[in-house]
N, C-alpha and C positions, 0 to 999 in steps of 0.2 A: 344457382336455383334457377329453373325454365319450366315454362308449360311443357307437355306432351301433347301429341296430335289427339286435337277433338275428334276427327273422321274416325281415328281408331278407338272410342270410346268402350267399345268389348275390347276385355282385356287378355281376351284370346288372343287379338292381333297383335299386342307388346309381343307374346309368346315368342312370335318368329318375327320381330323387329317391324323393319318397313313393310312398305306396297307390295306390288306384283313383283317377282326378282324377274330381273333384265328389262326391267322397264324404266327409262329414267324417265317418263310421260306420264300426266295424270290422264286419269279417267275422264274421258270427252261425255258431254253434255250430248244427251239424246240429240236427235230432230236437227236440221238446218240453223233452225232459229226456236230459242228457246230460253226458260228465264227460271229464275228459283229466287224465292222470298223465305227471309228469315227475319223470325222475332226473336227478341235476345233481352235477357234477365241476367243481370249479374251483384251480386252482394257481396263486399268483403269487411270481415272485421280483422281489424287491425291486432288484436288481443288485450287492447288498453282502453277497449269500450266505445272506438271510434269505427264507424260505417261510413262507406262510400255503396253509393247505387248507379246503374245504369241502366235503361230501358230503351231499346234503339231498334227499328226495322232495317233492315237492309235487303239488298238487292244483288241480283248480278243480270244481265242481260247475253249470250251466248248467241252468235252467228257465224254460220263460213258458208263458202260457196260450195256448189257442187265441183266434183273434180274433174279436171280438163286434162288429159293426155300426162296422169300421175301430177298434177298439181294442183293445187287451192288454198285458200287462205282462210285467215278466220281472226274472227276480234270477241273481247269479253271485255262487258264495261261493268264495274262493279260501285255500289254506293252504299250508303250509312247515313244515318241523321238523327240524331238522340229524339226522345219522345218525352212528353212533360219538361219538369224541372231535373227528371233523373240521368244525370249525365258527366257522370265525375271518373267514368274508367275508360282510359284508353286505350284496353281491350279493343273496344266496340267503336271509338270515334277515333281523331285524328292524334297527330305526334304529340300536339302542345297537350292532351291529359284532362284532366280534372283541377280544379272543381271549372264546372261551366264549360265543359269542352263540348268539340262541335263535328258535326258529320263533315263526311268529303265525297267524293266521288273521283272513280280513276279508272283509265284504258288499261289494264292490269292484265290484258292480254292481246297483243295485234304479231299477228303470224302468217309466214309463208312457210309452206312446205312440200313437199315431193316425193314420191315412191317409187321405188324402183324394185318391183319383184316384193321380196321381204325387207328392203333396206328404206328409211324414211328419213330426212332430213328436214328439220325445224327451224326456222330463222327469225327470231322476233321473240316479242314477252311473250312468255306463256308459263304455265304450270308444271313443275315437275315434283317428283317426287325420288325423292334417295336417299340414303339412312342419314347422309348431312347435308346436305340442300334441299328441302322439302317448304310444302303448302305449309303446315303446322295449321291445320285449320281450326282455330279453338275461338274466333270471335267471331266478327262481321265479314271480313274481306282477309284471303290469306294470303300467304306468301307467294309473287309470281316473280321472276326472273327474266333477265333480257341476256341472250345471247344464242347459241346456236347447240341444237341435241341434234347427233345421228344416232339411231336404233337400228338393230340388226336382229333379224332372226331366221336366217337362211337355214343355219343348221338346225335339224330334229332337236329338241332339248337343251339348245344354247341360246342365249338372249348377250348381245352386248351392246354398249351404251357409251358414247364419247360425247363431251361438249367443254363447252369454253361457254363458262357464263359469266358478264361485266358488270350486272348493275340489278337490281332488286328493290321489290316494293310490297308491305305489307305489315301484318300484325307484328311480327319480329324485326320489320326496321324501321324504315320512316314511310309513316303508314301512307300518307297521300301524293309521295314523293319519288319517284324511283331514284337512289344511290350508288357509288361506285361499290363495287367489292374488291378489298383487297387495294386501295388506291386504283391506280389505274392500270392495276397488274392483272386484277381478275382471278380467275378460279379455274382452271381445268381439271376434269375428271372422265375415268375412265372404271365401265363395269363390265362384269363377266358373270354369268350365272348358269348354272347350269341344272335341270329338271329330272328326276326321274318317279321311276314308281313309286316309292314309298320317303325319296328324302330330296333336299332340295339345297343348294350351295351358291352363294353367291362372295365374291371380290369387286371392292372397290378401291381406287386409287384418286386422292385428292389431290392437285398439287398447288400452291400459291407460292410464289417468286416472292422471298421476304418476309413469307407469312407464315402458317403453321400446313404443314404437309400431313395427311392421315391415308394411314392404310386401317382397311376395313376387311374382318373375315366373317363370315357368317354362315352356319350348316344347320336346319334342323328337318324334321323327320317324324314317320310313327313305324315304329319297328314292329310293332302290334297293335291290333285294333285299342282304339279309344286312347290311347297313351300317345302325346307329343312330347319330342325333345327338342332342347334348341342348344346351341353352343354360340358366343360371341367373341370377339378379340379384336381390337386397334392400337394400333401404335401412333401417336401424333406428337409431331417435333414442330415446335415453336421455335423457330430459325433467328427470332427476334431476339427472344431472352435466353438462347442455348439452353432451353429445357427439354423434356423430352416427359412422357408419362405411356403407362401402357393399362389396358383395362379388358378384363375376360368377364365372362358370362355365361350363365347356366339358366336355361329353363326346362318346368318339367309340367306338364298338363294330366291330369286324366279325367276321363268324362263315365260319369255313372248314371247314364241316360238322359235325363235333362241338367243334370247339376253338373258343369264341370270345375274342380278343384284344381288349383294351379301354384306353382312356387317357382320364385327366380331370385338370383345370386348375381352382383356385379362385386367386381373390386377393382381399385385403382393402386398401380406401383408406379415407381420412378421419382424423378427429383421435380414435375410440374402436375399440372393437372389435366384433365381431358376435358373436350369441349363440344356441345352439342350441334356447332357446324351454324349453318344459315336453316336453321330449322327448331323443331321439337327433338330432334336426337333421336338414336336406334336404342337405346341402353333399353334392358328385359326390365328392370327397378325402377324404369322413372313414372312417377305417378302424377297425377291432375297438377299439382303444384312445385315438384323437388323432384331432382334429377341428381347423377354422382358429379354431374360438370361445375367445375372450379372449385375442387376441393380435394386435395392433394392426398393420398392413401388413403379414402375413403371407400368403407364398406356398406353393403346396403343388401337386406334381405326383406323379400317380399314374401304374403301369404295371398291368395286371393279366392273367390268362389262367384262363380257365375250359375246362372237359373234361369232357362227356357222354358219350362213346364207351362207356362201360360199364352194361349194365343196371343199372337204378335206383342206380348210384352216380354222385357228384357231385364233383367234384375243383377247387381254386382255387389260387392264389395271386398275390399284390398286394402292390405295394413303394409306400410313401406317401413323397415327401421333404418334409419342409419346412423352408424356407430359416430359421425363427429358433421361438423359444417351445417347441416340444416338439420331440423326436428324430425321427428317421426309422422306421418301422414296416417289418415284414414280417409280413405274413399268411398262416396256409394255412388251409384249411379241405378237409372233407370232409362228402359228406351222402350217407344211404342208406337208402332206403325198404324194409323188411322185409316190409311188406306197404303197404294202403290207408292202416291206420291206425295204424302203428308205422313210427317212425322215428328213425334216431341222426345226430346232428352232433356234430362233431368242429372245433372254432375252435384255434390257437394263433397269437398275436400277438410276434413278436421284438420287444424294442425297443431292442435293441443294450446298452449301457452302462446304461442306463432299468430292464434287466431284462428279463420275459417274462412271459406268463399264455394260460394252457392253460383251455379249458373244454368239459365234454363232456357231451351232453344226449340221453336218452333219453325220446321222448316216444309215448304210447299215448292213441288216443285212440277212447270208447266210448258208442254211442248206444245209451241207458236205453230211451227212449220214442221 
């Protein structure tokens, strides 16, 4: 059971899995000095009549130096604090969780990077977005990683990413402190992508000595106008337990004017279960609360619809059916752009007898310099 990317609230993005192909780095904040403020509310009903709530305000302050001979440095300070007495959700607060969770601040990014042509090397703490290591920005402070990331786009239509990650912190890790990945051995990953006029493909390999190795393939494209098709496959080998699992998935989306209809399917085989890795995972049927990870031989089928016919307002509904392991989930969401820098998101997940979760976020971005 796991949350998927909040930054991919539009389920159209789930149809093609992760973020930009061939880029292990997250999108840079605009300006040399910028800030984002986030007001968040969450309420979780456990299905037995008990509800916990949190109301928090979070902030991030991004700074980067001008480039000098291809070199520059940057840092991001993240912070979150509860408001009133609504402080029971660890998704928003420190790893101690609730009740009476506390806020925290962390220097989540601190990096030095060098550019040579179309090649970039970034060392230190940083946001990255790959299929099985990503920011998973679903709360107040996203996942960030410590390590070295090399990106290259020298050849037109091709992207390459090579990285070694040693520690991480954030919403899926120990929130207020960087902790080791795979003991002292870390995680090494290699990604290759290729983009054509109507099709994109990517391949990733994650190696963890003594842990779980992951091979991931994904392809998607638009064979005709308004139709998008996607395919994904992963093989995961857990060397510690000598178990292996495979999962594959299909996605279809068709746009009818301002309405987009989608369907997704995933199936797991083998003698083990698949993992989301370090973050929200890339699986097509991932919904806001549940995914196929952690359950052997699970199957999932999803149907969804999105509407964008009202100025600056997006609406969506999605139902995911899991045949075992976790219950089915209905998801409803709305997003409204008050301006280019001010955005509101509302997400509601109905888990039937397992309860429900509602989250609301108001984000304001401010460029200082």
